[in-house]
N, C-alpha and C positions, 0 to 999 in steps of 0.2 A: 220306583226302585227301593228295595229294602235297605235300610241302614243297619250295618253291623258294627260292633265295637270290638276292637283289639286292644288289649292292655299290655304294657311293657314296663318292667322295672329294670333300670340299669344298675349294674354292680361291677366293681365297687363304686359307691357314690363318691364323686369327686367334684366339688363345686367349681373348680377352675375349668375342668373338662366340660362340665355342663354349660358354663358361660361361653366357652369357645364353640361348643356344639350349637347353641341357640343363636348366637350372634347378637349384635347390638339391637335392642328393641325386638328380639326374637325374629329378626329378618331371615335367618337361615331356616327356622321352622316354617315361616310363611312360604318360603321357596319350595320346601318339601311338600307342604299342603297343596300348593298349586300344581306341582309336578305329578302328584298321585291323586288329585281331586278328593282329598280327605280333609277332615277337620282334626287338628291336634290340640288336645288339652294337656297341660303339664302342671304337676305339683312336685317340686324337688326332682328326684330321679324317676318319678312315675309318669308315664305317658299314656294317653288314651286316644285312640284313633277311631274316628267315626266316618263311615262311608261304605262303599262296596267292599265286601269281605276280602277279595283278592287284592284290591288297591290298599286297603287298610293294612293288610299283612306286608305288602311291599313297602309301605311307609314305615312300618315298625322295623323292617330289615334295614332300610336306609338309615334310620336313627341309630341302630346298633353299629352299622358300618362307620358312620361319621363319628360316633362316640369313641370308637377304637382309634380314630385318627385325630382326636381332639386334644392331644397333648399340647399342640400349638394352635394358634388362632386359625379358624376356617373362614375363608372369604366366600362371598356369594359365587364367585367363579369356581371355587373348590366344590361347592354344593352342586352347581349346575353341571359340572364336568364329571361328578361322581367319583 
């Protein structure tokens, strides 16, 4: 299987929302990785998704979706239920 890369930069950059998005010890990101079978790398508000092109794109869309909801803390249940 060919590995593709999708890059995403979230704006406006808000450290509190990023912390809520990622969860403690990045557990929310790990949940998204597992759901879409991708690998997520992050530096600040920049994300890099590696995997099947369609799945990497879906992972990026999920990150954008949850970032828009991350004004408050997000639990693993929030991530699992979408």
